[in-house]
C-alpha positions in Angstrom: 32.8 -106.9 -4.6 34.4 -103.5 -4.2 31.2 -102.2 -2.6 31.2 -105.1 -0.1 34.9 -104.5 0.7 34.2 -100.8 1.2 31.3 -101.6 3.6 33.5 -104.0 5.5 36.2 -101.3 5.9 33.7 -98.8 7.1 32.3 -101.2 9.7 35.8 -101.9 10.9 36.5 -98.2 11.3 33.4 -97.8 13.3 34.3 -100.6 15.5 37.8 -99.3 16.0 36.5 -95.8 16.8 34.3 -97.1 19.6 36.5 -99.9 20.9 40.2 -99.2 20.7 42.9 -101.9 20.8 42.1 -103.2 24.2 38.3 -103.6 23.9 35.2 -101.4 24.1 35.8 -97.7 24.9 35.5 -97.0 28.6 32.7 -94.7 29.8 34.1 -91.3 30.8 32.2 -89.1 33.3 33.2 -86.0 35.2 32.6 -85.0 38.8 32.8 -81.2 39.1 32.8 -79.5 42.5 32.2 -75.9 43.4 35.7 -75.4 45.0 38.3 -76.9 47.1 37.5 -78.3 50.6 37.9 -81.3 52.8 34.2 -82.0 52.0 35.1 -82.5 48.3 38.0 -84.8 49.1 35.5 -87.1 50.7 33.0 -86.8 47.8 35.9 -87.5 45.4 36.7 -90.7 47.2 33.1 -91.9 46.7 33.2 -91.0 43.0 36.4 -92.9 42.5 35.1 -95.9 44.4 32.0 -96.1 42.2 34.2 -95.7 39.1 36.3 -98.7 40.1 33.3 -100.7 40.9 31.6 -100.0 37.6 34.7 -99.8 35.4 34.0 -96.1 34.6 36.7 -93.5 34.1 36.0 -90.6 36.5 37.5 -87.2 35.9 37.5 -85.1 39.2 37.5 -81.4 38.7 37.7 -78.9 41.6 37.7 -75.2 40.4 39.5 -72.6 42.4 38.6 -69.6 40.3 34.9 -69.4 40.9 32.2 -69.2 38.3 34.6 -68.4 35.5 36.8 -71.4 36.0 33.8 -73.7 36.5 32.5 -72.5 33.2 35.8 -73.2 31.5 35.9 -76.7 33.0 32.5 -77.6 31.7 33.2 -76.3 28.2 36.5 -78.2 28.2 34.7 -81.5 29.2 32.1 -81.0 26.5 34.7 -80.4 23.8 36.5 -83.5 24.8 33.4 -85.6 24.4 32.7 -86.5 28.1 29.8 -89.0 28.4 28.3 -87.3 31.5 28.8 -84.6 34.0 27.8 -84.3 37.7 28.2 -80.7 38.8 27.7 -78.6 41.9 26.8 -75.2 40.4 28.4 -72.2 42.1 25.5 -70.0 41.2 22.7 -72.2 39.8 20.3 -69.3 39.2 22.8 -67.5 36.9 24.5 -70.5 35.3 21.4 -71.9 33.6 22.7 -71.0 30.1 25.9 -72.9 30.7 24.1 -75.9 32.3 21.5 -76.1 29.5 24.4 -76.0 26.9 26.0 -78.9 28.7 22.7 -80.8 29.0 22.2 -80.5 25.2 25.5 -82.1 24.5 26.0 -84.7 27.3 24.2 -86.2 30.3 24.0 -83.7 33.1 23.0 -84.1 36.7 23.6 -81.8 39.7 24.8 -82.7 43.2 25.2 -80.9 46.5 23.8 -77.6 45.0 21.0 -77.6 42.5 19.8 -75.6 39.6 16.2 -76.7 39.3 15.3 -74.3 36.5 18.0 -75.8 34.2 17.7 -78.9 32.0 19.7 -81.1 34.4 18.2 -84.7 34.6 18.2 -84.9 38.4 19.7 -83.6 41.6 21.5 -85.7 44.1 21.8 -84.3 47.6 19.8 -83.2 50.6 17.1 -80.7 51.3 19.4 -77.9 52.4 16.6 -75.9 54.1 15.6 -78.9 56.3 19.3 -79.5 57.0 19.6 -75.9 58.1 16.7 -76.3 60.4 18.4 -79.4 61.9 21.5 -77.2 62.4 19.3 -74.7 64.2 18.1 -77.4 66.5 21.7 -78.2 67.4 22.1 -74.5 68.3 19.1 -74.7 70.6 20.7 -77.7 72.3 24.0 -75.9 72.7 22.4 -72.6 73.8 19.1 -73.6 75.5 18.8 -70.4 77.4 19.2 -68.3 74.2 21.8 -65.7 73.3 23.5 -64.1 70.3 24.4 -66.2 67.3 26.7 -65.5 64.3 26.6 -67.4 61.1 29.7 -68.1 58.9 29.3 -69.4 55.4 31.3 -69.6 52.1 28.6 -68.2 49.8 24.9 -67.4 49.7 24.8 -67.2 45.9 24.9 -71.0 45.9 21.4 -72.2 46.4 22.5 -74.8 49.0 24.3 -72.1 51.1 21.3 -69.8 50.9 18.8 -72.5 51.9 20.8 -73.9 54.8 21.5 -70.5 56.2 17.8 -69.6 56.0 16.9 -72.9 57.7 19.0 -72.0 60.7 17.5 -68.6 61.0 13.9 -69.8 60.6 14.5 -72.5 63.2 15.9 -70.1 65.8 13.2 -67.6 65.1 10.5 -70.3 65.2 9.2 -69.2 61.9 7.0 -71.5 59.8 8.6 -73.5 57.0 9.2 -71.4 53.9 12.1 -72.3 51.8 11.4 -69.3 49.5 12.2 -66.8 52.3 15.6 -65.0 52.2 16.8 -62.9 55.1 19.4 -60.6 53.7 22.9 -60.7 55.2 23.1 -57.6 57.4 19.6 -58.1 58.8 19.5 -59.0 62.4 16.4 -61.1 63.2 15.7 -61.7 66.8 13.0 -63.0 69.2 12.8 -63.3 72.9 15.6 -65.9 73.0 17.9 -65.7 70.0 19.4 -62.9 68.0 21.3 -63.4 64.7 23.9 -60.7 65.0 25.7 -61.2 61.7 26.5 -63.4 58.7 30.1 -63.5 57.5 31.0 -64.7 54.0 34.4 -66.0 53.0 34.0 -67.2 49.4 35.6 -70.5 50.3 38.9 -68.9 51.3 40.2 -70.6 54.5 42.3 -67.6 55.5 39.3 -65.3 55.2 37.2 -67.8 57.2 39.6 -67.6 60.0 39.9 -63.8 59.8 36.0 -63.6 59.9 35.9 -65.7 63.1 38.7 -63.6 64.8 37.0 -60.4 63.9 33.6 -61.6 65.2 35.1 -62.5 68.6 36.5 -59.1 68.8 33.4 -57.3 67.7 30.9 -59.4 69.8 32.4 -60.0 73.3 29.2 -61.6 74.6 28.8 -63.9 71.7 26.9 -67.1 72.6 27.3 -69.4 69.6 29.3 -69.5 66.4 27.7 -71.5 63.6 29.9 -72.7 60.7 27.8 -73.6 57.7 30.6 -74.7 55.2 33.3 -77.3 55.9 36.1 -74.7 56.5 34.1 -72.6 59.0 33.9 -74.7 62.2 37.7 -75.4 62.3 38.3 -71.7 61.7 36.0 -70.9 64.6 37.8 -73.4 66.9 41.2 -71.9 66.0 40.0 -68.3 66.6 38.6 -69.3 69.9 41.8 -71.1 70.9 43.9 -68.0 70.1 41.5 -65.8 72.0 41.5 -68.2 75.0 37.8 -68.5 74.7 37.3 -72.2 74.0 34.4 -73.5 76.0 33.1 -70.0 76.6 31.5 -69.7 73.2 29.5 -72.6 71.7 30.3 -73.9 68.3 27.9 -75.7 65.9 29.1 -77.0 62.6 28.1 -78.3 59.2 30.0 -81.0 57.3 32.6 -83.4 58.6 36.0 -81.8 58.4 38.6 -83.5 60.6 39.0 -80.4 62.7 35.2 -80.3 63.4 35.0 -84.0 64.4 38.1 -83.6 66.6 36.4 -80.5 68.1 33.4 -82.6 69.0 35.6 -85.2 70.7 37.5 -82.5 72.6 34.2 -80.8 73.7 34.8 -77.6 71.8 32.0 -78.3 69.2 28.5 -79.2 70.3 27.6 -81.0 67.1 27.6 -80.9 63.3 25.2 -81.7 60.5 26.9 -84.0 58.0 25.8 -84.5 54.4 27.4 -87.8 53.6 29.6 -86.4 50.8 31.0 -89.9 50.0 27.5 -90.8 48.9 27.3 -87.7 46.8 30.3 -88.8 44.8 29.3 -92.5 44.7 25.7 -92.0 43.8 26.5 -89.4 41.1 28.9 -91.7 39.2 26.5 -94.6 39.6 23.7 -92.5 38.2 25.7 -91.3 35.2 27.0 -94.8 34.4 23.4 -96.0 34.3 22.3 -93.1 32.1 25.1 -93.7 29.7 23.7 -97.2 29.3 20.3 -95.9 28.7 18.9 -96.8 32.1 16.8 -93.9 33.5 15.0 -96.0 36.1 17.0 -94.4 38.9 15.6 -90.9 38.3 12.5 -90.4 40.5 9.5 -88.4 39.3 10.6 -85.5 41.5 14.1 -85.6 39.9 15.5 -85.4 43.4 17.6 -88.2 44.9 17.6 -87.6 48.6 20.8 -88.3 50.6 19.8 -87.9 54.2 21.8 -86.0 56.7 23.4 -87.3 59.9 23.6 -85.4 63.1 27.0 -86.0 64.9 27.4 -85.3 68.5 29.8 -86.5 71.2 27.9 -89.7 71.7 28.3 -90.9 68.1 31.3 -89.0 66.7 33.9 -91.8 67.3 31.9 -94.4 65.3 31.0 -91.9 62.6 34.6 -90.9 62.1 35.7 -94.6 62.0 33.2 -95.4 59.3 34.1 -92.2 57.4 37.9 -93.1 57.4 37.1 -96.6 56.2 35.1 -95.3 53.2 37.8 -92.8 52.3 40.4 -95.5 52.4 38.3 -97.7 50.2 38.0 -94.9 47.6 41.7 -94.4 47.6 42.6 -98.0 46.9 
């Protein structure tokens, strides 16, 4: 009898440890970004919307201290028994040890920026090289006769930044597709129409992004087009042009869907932007993790790559795009 009673007690303890007083323990997943930006606020709205829909607790983490803080966040999540992590690695090539450690202890996927050599289960996002080439085509539309072009970007250590920058360069130079190519910052590739005069890095610092744009306008008086490849860059370019009284005299092409960029398109200051659908990044990441926690791996394709297609936004579709974007963000905030 005592043995039966002891077994019953153990079973009760097991049930209580997994259920709690109000029912089964809620699935807990984390959505980890690579920094702070308006882009990530949109992605977070998608992650929260999926969490509410699927009854999953979503922990949003946005590091401001670079690789060191992102590492601390991941280790903290693991030690607290998180069920799954979706992460945008800051430096996927040099964070493999951390990512593999996480993958060994929880369910790990990447989004926005990948680390294909790690043990992550899949990547959710776009082909950044192809998206960069699409951005290059927008530059060709904005500057059909050719001219000098400068690139602004947060980081090139991130694989997504490196690939999209290279895509722009390759498109403008009319080079064949090669996503393994890397034109070093400081090189100035040119052909008979376009010249890349510089690449300015800001490490996701909005103040530095603005300073880079201001300095570029001073250094290159005959600049033809400013290309902002991270969310903070196009608004920084617009503000620098406004202060220099050069709006409309220098073309602007953007990436992502910051409010300032979309308003710039409406106002005629920005030719167009490549948008990544960050809401879908957040939503699809949480949806994937929730399925994986329940043992369902059917959503992982053989390629381990879930494609979220880009959208090109110009003046003819910006109003409708922004309307839909605001509706999705509002839904995620409810």
